[in-house]
N, C-alpha and C positions, 0 to 999 in steps of 0.2 A: 504494500500500500504506500502510495506517495504522501508527502506532507499535504499536498493539495487535496487528495482524496480524504484524508483525515480532517482537514479543515472544513470540507463540505459536510462531513458527517456531524461534526461539532456544531456547525451552523444550523443544520436541520434539527438537531437535538435541542438547541437553545430556543428555536422557534416553536417547537412542539411544547416545550415546557412553558414558554411565555403564553402560548395559546391556552394552556390549561390553568393559567393564573400564577405560575411560578417564575422563578428567575434563577439562572445559573451564573454565579458571580465569577467563576474561573474554572477552566478545565486544564488539567496538567497531564502531560504525557512524556514518556522517555523516548527520545529519538535515537538512542544508542543501541547497538547490537549486544547480544548476550555476553559476548567475549570481551567487550570494551572495558569492563570493570568500573563503570561509572557509579556515582552515588544516588542516581535517581531511579534506576531500574529496580523495581521490587524484586526481591525482598528488602533491598536497601531502603531506608526511610527518607531519602532525599526530597521526594516530592511532598511528603508530609511536612518536612522542615521548611520547604519553600512556601507552602500555604500558611504555615505558622508565622513566617516573616511577613508575608503579604497581608495577612488579616489579623495579626497580633493575637493569635490563638493561644489558649492554654491547652496544649495537647492532652493533658491528663483529664480534661473535661470536654474534649471534642471527640465524639464517637466517630469511628471509621467503619463504614459498611462496605464489605467486599464480597467477592464471589470465588475467591481462590485462596489457597493456603498461603501463598506469598503475600497476599494482602494482610493476613493475620501476622505474619512474620514482620512485615514493615511496621504495622501498628504497634506490635510489642516493642520493637526497637525504638520507636518514637515515644513510647509511653502512652499510647492511645488505647482507650477501650475500643473493642471491635466486635462486630457480629458478622458472621458469614451468612449471606442470603442463600437460600436453597429452595427446593420445591416445597419443603415443609415450612419455611420461614421466608416468604417472598419479600422483595423490595417494597411492594405496595403495602403488605402487612406491617413491615417494619416502619415505614413512613407513617402509617396510621397510628402505630404505637407511640412514635415520637410526638406527633401532634396531640395525642391524647394524654401525654405525660406518663405513659405506662411502659416505656421502653426500658429494658434491662440490659445495659451495656456492660457486661463483664467480659473478661478475656475468654473467649470460647470459639470453638469451631462448630 
């Protein structure tokens, strides 16, 4: 996938979320290959630390929702609580739990 392809996907995603009444403040991605040893490709926590700097986040109180074990490894390295979405715990269900104040963000897979 090219950077232009990815940018197109991100723009469509932002528009869909905006149409539904939401907003995406930022999207982070790693442009590096697996063997480059960067700090931003998960499971390294670099993108979480970048978001922390950009938005002045307290990562210990900022839940990270992911769909891959590497997401959990990155969250743990950054000190973030995290939840892995799955067929049993979908992103929609997790979002509703957050909005209802009922989400349980502990370190778990």
